[in-house]
C-alpha atoms as a printed R data frame, in Angstrom:
    type eleno elety resid chain resno       x       y       z
1   ATOM     1    CA   UNK     A     1 -30.091 -12.702 -33.867
2   ATOM     2    CA   UNK     A     2 -33.135 -14.905 -34.395
3   ATOM     3    CA   UNK     A     3 -34.384 -18.264 -33.111
4   ATOM     4    CA   UNK     A     4 -37.070 -20.703 -34.179
5   ATOM     5    CA   UNK     A     5 -40.519 -20.740 -32.639
6   ATOM     6    CA   UNK     A     6 -39.764 -24.197 -31.224
7   ATOM     7    CA   UNK     A     7 -36.644 -22.882 -29.466
8   ATOM     8    CA   UNK     A     8 -38.626 -19.919 -28.130
9   ATOM     9    CA   UNK     A     9 -41.200 -22.343 -26.702
10  ATOM    10    CA   UNK     A    10 -38.437 -24.394 -25.074
11  ATOM    11    CA   UNK     A    11 -36.841 -21.307 -23.512
12  ATOM    12    CA   UNK     A    12 -40.189 -20.081 -22.173
13  ATOM    13    CA   UNK     A    13 -41.017 -23.494 -20.675
14  ATOM    14    CA   UNK     A    14 -37.596 -23.625 -19.024
15  ATOM    15    CA   UNK     A    15 -38.207 -20.221 -17.440
16  ATOM    16    CA   UNK     A    16 -41.568 -21.382 -16.064
17  ATOM    17    CA   UNK     A    17 -40.318 -24.720 -14.743
18  ATOM    18    CA   UNK     A    18 -36.924 -23.735 -13.375
19  ATOM    19    CA   UNK     A    19 -36.565 -19.928 -13.274
20  ATOM    20    CA   UNK     A    20 -33.216 -19.932 -11.501
21  ATOM    21    CA   UNK     A    21 -31.591 -22.518 -13.769
22  ATOM    22    CA   UNK     A    22 -33.132 -21.480 -17.072
23  ATOM    23    CA   UNK     A    23 -31.478 -19.612 -19.913
24  ATOM    24    CA   UNK     A    24 -33.764 -16.683 -19.032
25  ATOM    25    CA   UNK     A    25 -33.916 -15.089 -15.598
26  ATOM    26    CA   UNK     A    26 -37.484 -15.851 -14.625
27  ATOM    27    CA   UNK     A    27 -40.250 -13.516 -13.535
28  ATOM    28    CA   UNK     A    28 -40.373 -11.214 -10.532
29  ATOM    29    CA   UNK     A    29 -43.290 -11.716  -8.150
30  ATOM    30    CA   UNK     A    30 -44.874  -8.771  -6.358
31  ATOM    31    CA   UNK     A    31 -44.648 -10.259  -2.879
32  ATOM    32    CA   UNK     A    32 -48.286  -9.308  -2.216
33  ATOM    33    CA   UNK     A    33 -50.617 -12.329  -2.212
34  ATOM    34    CA   UNK     A    34 -53.479 -10.579  -4.024
35  ATOM    35    CA   UNK     A    35 -51.227  -9.143  -6.750
36  ATOM    36    CA   UNK     A    36 -49.410 -12.443  -7.171
37  ATOM    37    CA   UNK     A    37 -52.742 -14.219  -7.589
38  ATOM    38    CA   UNK     A    38 -54.411 -11.706  -9.930
39  ATOM    39    CA   UNK     A    39 -51.458 -10.521 -12.018
40  ATOM    40    CA   UNK     A    40 -48.739 -13.117 -11.577
41  ATOM    41    CA   UNK     A    41 -45.025 -12.390 -12.070
42  ATOM    42    CA   UNK     A    42 -43.641  -9.684 -14.338
43  ATOM    43    CA   UNK     A    43 -41.537 -11.515 -16.898
44  ATOM    44    CA   UNK     A    44 -38.156 -10.585 -18.442
45  ATOM    45    CA   UNK     A    45 -38.532  -7.968 -21.159
46  ATOM    46    CA   UNK     A    46 -41.810  -6.638 -19.734
47  ATOM    47    CA   UNK     A    47 -42.582  -3.306 -18.104
48  ATOM    48    CA   UNK     A    48 -45.065  -3.087 -15.231
49  ATOM    49    CA   UNK     A    49 -46.537   0.334 -14.488
50  ATOM    50    CA   UNK     A    50 -47.271   1.222 -10.850
51  ATOM    51    CA   UNK     A    51 -49.378   4.377 -11.002
52  ATOM    52    CA   UNK     A    52 -51.107   6.462  -8.331
53  ATOM    53    CA   UNK     A    53 -51.675  10.030  -7.256
54  ATOM    54    CA   UNK     A    54 -48.850  11.689  -5.248
55  ATOM    55    CA   UNK     A    55 -48.307  10.495  -1.667
56  ATOM    56    CA   UNK     A    56 -50.277   7.276  -2.111
57  ATOM    57    CA   UNK     A    57 -47.381   4.879  -1.499
58  ATOM    58    CA   UNK     A    58 -45.883   4.241  -4.959
59  ATOM    59    CA   UNK     A    59 -42.320   4.349  -3.670
60  ATOM    60    CA   UNK     A    60 -43.134   2.163  -0.674
61  ATOM    61    CA   UNK     A    61 -44.673  -0.438  -3.001
62  ATOM    62    CA   UNK     A    62 -41.755  -0.236  -5.438
63  ATOM    63    CA   UNK     A    63 -39.235  -0.725  -2.617
64  ATOM    64    CA   UNK     A    64 -41.264  -3.631  -1.237
65  ATOM    65    CA   UNK     A    65 -41.346  -5.392  -4.604
66  ATOM    66    CA   UNK     A    66 -37.579  -4.999  -4.871
67  ATOM    67    CA   UNK     A    67 -36.888  -6.145  -1.308
68  ATOM    68    CA   UNK     A    68 -39.141  -9.169  -1.752
69  ATOM    69    CA   UNK     A    69 -37.177 -10.150  -4.869
70  ATOM    70    CA   UNK     A    70 -33.812  -9.513  -3.187
71  ATOM    71    CA   UNK     A    71 -34.795 -11.623  -0.172
72  ATOM    72    CA   UNK     A    72 -35.388 -14.488  -2.593
73  ATOM    73    CA   UNK     A    73 -31.832 -14.154  -3.900
74  ATOM    74    CA   UNK     A    74 -32.582 -12.011  -6.946
75  ATOM    75    CA   UNK     A    75 -30.467  -8.989  -7.930
76  ATOM    76    CA   UNK     A    76 -32.341  -5.669  -8.023
77  ATOM    77    CA   UNK     A    77 -31.422  -2.156  -9.181
78  ATOM    78    CA   UNK     A    78 -33.643   0.554  -7.691
79  ATOM    79    CA   UNK     A    79 -33.237   3.831  -9.618
80  ATOM    80    CA   UNK     A    80 -34.458   6.585  -7.291
81  ATOM    81    CA   UNK     A    81 -34.881   9.921  -9.014
82  ATOM    82    CA   UNK     A    82 -36.505  11.538  -5.998
83  ATOM    83    CA   UNK     A    83 -34.501  10.377  -2.977
84  ATOM    84    CA   UNK     A    84 -30.877   9.797  -2.076
85  ATOM    85    CA   UNK     A    85 -29.758   6.212  -1.615
86  ATOM    86    CA   UNK     A    86 -29.587   6.679   2.167
87  ATOM    87    CA   UNK     A    87 -33.221   7.826   2.228
88  ATOM    88    CA   UNK     A    88 -34.304   4.721   0.312
89  ATOM    89    CA   UNK     A    89 -32.374   2.523   2.762
90  ATOM    90    CA   UNK     A    90 -33.946   4.288   5.758
91  ATOM    91    CA   UNK     A    91 -37.447   3.884   4.326
92  ATOM    92    CA   UNK     A    92 -36.860   0.161   3.790
93  ATOM    93    CA   UNK     A    93 -35.508  -0.370   7.300
94  ATOM    94    CA   UNK     A    94 -38.508   1.373   8.845
95  ATOM    95    CA   UNK     A    95 -40.889  -0.701   6.748
96  ATOM    96    CA   UNK     A    96 -39.229  -3.912   7.892
97  ATOM    97    CA   UNK     A    97 -39.032  -3.087  11.563
98  ATOM    98    CA   UNK     A    98 -42.224  -1.116  12.085
99  ATOM    99    CA   UNK     A    99 -40.109   1.466  13.914
100 ATOM   100    CA   UNK     A   100 -40.768   5.151  13.371
101 ATOM   101    CA   UNK     A   101 -38.288   6.875  11.069
102 ATOM   102    CA   UNK     A   102 -37.366   9.449  13.700
103 ATOM   103    CA   UNK     A   103 -36.334   6.649  16.076
104 ATOM   104    CA   UNK     A   104 -34.201   4.856  13.494
105 ATOM   105    CA   UNK     A   105 -32.183   7.976  12.651
106 ATOM   106    CA   UNK     A   106 -30.446   7.924  16.040
107 ATOM   107    CA   UNK     A   107 -29.504   4.251  16.089
108 ATOM   108    CA   UNK     A   108 -26.861   2.080  14.482
109 ATOM   109    CA   UNK     A   109 -28.394  -0.311  11.952
110 ATOM   110    CA   UNK     A   110 -26.719  -3.487  10.711
111 ATOM   111    CA   UNK     A   111 -26.418  -4.479   7.057
112 ATOM   112    CA   UNK     A   112 -27.166  -7.719   5.266
113 ATOM   113    CA   UNK     A   113 -26.152  -9.436   2.047
114 ATOM   114    CA   UNK     A   114 -29.207  -8.724  -0.098
115 ATOM   115    CA   UNK     A   115 -28.405  -7.812  -3.681
116 ATOM   116    CA   UNK     A   116 -30.437  -4.601  -3.641
117 ATOM   117    CA   UNK     A   117 -28.547  -1.766  -5.328
118 ATOM   118    CA   UNK     A   118 -29.628   1.871  -5.364
119 ATOM   119    CA   UNK     A   119 -28.966   4.479  -8.020
120 ATOM   120    CA   UNK     A   120 -29.757   7.674  -6.122
121 ATOM   121    CA   UNK     A   121 -29.365  10.384  -8.758
122 ATOM   122    CA   UNK     A   122 -32.181  12.956  -8.918
123 ATOM   123    CA   UNK     A   123 -33.288  13.868 -12.451
124 ATOM   124    CA   UNK     A   124 -31.051  11.237 -13.992
125 ATOM   125    CA   UNK     A   125 -31.676  10.161 -17.592
126 ATOM   126    CA   UNK     A   126 -32.944   6.903 -19.048
127 ATOM   127    CA   UNK     A   127 -29.517   6.415 -20.623
128 ATOM   128    CA   UNK     A   128 -27.871   6.719 -17.211
129 ATOM   129    CA   UNK     A   129 -30.303   4.157 -15.784
130 ATOM   130    CA   UNK     A   130 -29.370   1.865 -18.679
131 ATOM   131    CA   UNK     A   131 -25.655   2.348 -18.005
132 ATOM   132    CA   UNK     A   132 -26.118   1.623 -14.281
133 ATOM   133    CA   UNK     A   133 -28.183  -1.455 -15.128
134 ATOM   134    CA   UNK     A   134 -25.503  -2.769 -17.482
135 ATOM   135    CA   UNK     A   135 -22.847  -2.171 -14.795
136 ATOM   136    CA   UNK     A   136 -24.946  -3.992 -12.180
137 ATOM   137    CA   UNK     A   137 -25.483  -6.872 -14.619
138 ATOM   138    CA   UNK     A   138 -21.732  -7.136 -15.247
139 ATOM   139    CA   UNK     A   139 -20.735  -6.969 -11.575
140 ATOM   140    CA   UNK     A   140 -23.510  -8.747  -9.722
141 ATOM   141    CA   UNK     A   141 -25.966 -10.137 -12.266
142 ATOM   142    CA   UNK     A   142 -29.334  -8.400 -12.599
143 ATOM   143    CA   UNK     A   143 -32.883  -9.733 -12.329
144 ATOM   144    CA   UNK     A   144 -35.009  -6.615 -11.947
145 ATOM   145    CA   UNK     A   145 -34.980  -2.816 -12.413
146 ATOM   146    CA   UNK     A   146 -37.323  -0.440 -10.566
147 ATOM   147    CA   UNK     A   147 -37.598   3.217 -11.660
148 ATOM   148    CA   UNK     A   148 -39.008   5.783  -9.226
149 ATOM   149    CA   UNK     A   149 -40.432   7.587 -11.066
150 ATOM   150    CA   UNK     A   150 -41.097   8.240 -14.759
151 ATOM   151    CA   UNK     A   151 -42.007  11.906 -14.455
152 ATOM   152    CA   UNK     A   152 -38.581  12.760 -12.992
153 ATOM   153    CA   UNK     A   153 -36.460  11.175 -15.720
154 ATOM   154    CA   UNK     A   154 -34.211  13.911 -17.082
155 ATOM   155    CA   UNK     A   155 -33.881  14.939 -20.704
156 ATOM   156    CA   UNK     A   156 -31.161  13.405 -22.822
157 ATOM   157    CA   UNK     A   157 -28.707  15.555 -24.678
158 ATOM   158    CA   UNK     A   158 -30.490  16.841 -27.761
159 ATOM   159    CA   UNK     A   159 -33.996  16.500 -26.271
160 ATOM   160    CA   UNK     A   160 -34.213  20.118 -25.152
161 ATOM   161    CA   UNK     A   161 -36.825  21.044 -27.737
162 ATOM   162    CA   UNK     A   162 -39.097  18.068 -27.253
163 ATOM   163    CA   UNK     A   163 -42.551  18.582 -25.801
164 ATOM   164    CA   UNK     A   164 -43.212  16.979 -22.420
165 ATOM   165    CA   UNK     A   165 -45.257  14.100 -23.856
166 ATOM   166    CA   UNK     A   166 -42.579  13.480 -26.503
167 ATOM   167    CA   UNK     A   167 -39.857  13.317 -23.860
168 ATOM   168    CA   UNK     A   168 -41.894  10.847 -21.775
169 ATOM   169    CA   UNK     A   169 -42.506   8.711 -24.856
170 ATOM   170    CA   UNK     A   170 -38.760   8.656 -25.592
171 ATOM   171    CA   UNK     A   171 -38.017   7.699 -21.976
172 ATOM   172    CA   UNK     A   172 -40.563   4.875 -22.066
173 ATOM   173    CA   UNK     A   173 -39.027   3.608 -25.288
174 ATOM   174    CA   UNK     A   174 -35.587   3.540 -23.690
175 ATOM   175    CA   UNK     A   175 -36.854   1.690 -20.616
176 ATOM   176    CA   UNK     A   176 -38.600  -0.872 -22.795
177 ATOM   177    CA   UNK     A   177 -35.396  -1.309 -24.797
178 ATOM   178    CA   UNK     A   178 -33.518  -1.820 -21.510
179 ATOM   179    CA   UNK     A   179 -35.984  -4.526 -20.449
180 ATOM   180    CA   UNK     A   180 -35.515  -6.299 -23.777
181 ATOM   181    CA   UNK     A   181 -31.739  -5.830 -23.948
182 ATOM   182    CA   UNK     A   182 -30.973  -7.217 -20.484
183 ATOM   183    CA   UNK     A   183 -33.993  -9.555 -20.406
184 ATOM   184    CA   UNK     A   184 -35.219  -8.264 -17.050
185 ATOM   185    CA   UNK     A   185 -38.581  -7.070 -15.757
186 ATOM   186    CA   UNK     A   186 -38.764  -3.295 -15.302
187 ATOM   187    CA   UNK     A   187 -41.162  -1.793 -12.778
188 ATOM   188    CA   UNK     A   188 -41.834   1.858 -13.630
189 ATOM   189    CA   UNK     A   189 -43.613   4.109 -11.147
190 ATOM   190    CA   UNK     A   190 -45.605   7.029 -12.518
191 ATOM   191    CA   UNK     A   191 -48.307   9.473 -11.506
192 ATOM   192    CA   UNK     A   192 -51.978   9.670 -12.375
193 ATOM   193    CA   UNK     A   193 -53.611  12.942 -13.405
194 ATOM   194    CA   UNK     A   194 -56.110  14.810 -11.244
195 ATOM   195    CA   UNK     A   195 -59.119  13.186 -12.918
196 ATOM   196    CA   UNK     A   196 -58.190   9.922 -11.210
197 ATOM   197    CA   UNK     A   197 -59.536  11.310  -7.923
198 ATOM   198    CA   UNK     A   198 -63.100  11.226  -9.214
199 ATOM   199    CA   UNK     A   199 -63.427   7.508 -10.014
200 ATOM   200    CA   UNK     A   200 -61.514   4.273 -10.412
201 ATOM   201    CA   UNK     A   201 -58.406   5.046 -12.510
202 ATOM   202    CA   UNK     A   202 -58.155   3.932 -16.130
203 ATOM   203    CA   UNK     A   203 -55.344   4.006 -18.671
204 ATOM   204    CA   UNK     A   204 -56.512   7.463 -19.692
205 ATOM   205    CA   UNK     A   205 -55.493   8.742 -16.252
206 ATOM   206    CA   UNK     A   206 -51.809   7.976 -16.770
207 ATOM   207    CA   UNK     A   207 -50.035  11.283 -16.732
208 ATOM   208    CA   UNK     A   208 -47.933  12.970 -19.427
209 ATOM   209    CA   UNK     A   209 -48.144  10.603 -22.396
210 ATOM   210    CA   UNK     A   210 -50.220   7.906 -24.018
211 ATOM   211    CA   UNK     A   211 -46.949   6.050 -24.599
212 ATOM   212    CA   UNK     A   212 -47.052   4.961 -20.947
C-alpha cells in the first residue's frame, strides 16, 4: 500500500511523458485553449470545481470537457443529476452541429463510437456515482468522471439528520475518495451563491459548504 518517493517520481514522469502508456491514466485537458494554457490538465486523483450561477452554462461546459476527452479516445462517465441521459445526448448533438434543439428533435441522428457514458439518475447519491464509476472502469476502462451537479447529490442512508453543509461535505469527501480510488480526474459542477453577482467570484462564493 505504499511506494518510495523515487517510484512516485518515476510514475509521475511516465504520466507526463506518455499519458496513454503510463501506469497512471494521464490528465484530462479542458479542450478550451485559454483554460488549457492557464490551468493545464486535471490530473488523476484531483477534483476540479466548475462553479457559476444558475443558467450560466455549467452543464454545457461539463459536457464539452467530457466530449473533448472522449474524442481523444478517453473513457468518460457523465453523472447527470438534473437531466435524463437522452437530454444530455440531445444537448451534445446540438452543440456539435449548431442546429437548434427543436429542429433536432424531429430528425434521426446517427451514433458514433465515443466512450462517453451517461448516468442519468436525478438525485442519485455519491455512493451510486462511485458504483457506476467502478462498473464503467471494469467494462470499458475509465479516464474521467463529471458530476452535474454537487447540489443535487442525494443523501445516503443514515444521513437524514445531517445539516445541508454537512451533507455536502460528506459528498465532497466521497467524490475525492472516488478520484483517489480509481485514479481519475473528477470534474464537479456546483453553484455560486447570490453574492457572486456583485463582483468577481471567490472561493467564499461557493455554495453550501466550505468543504467544496
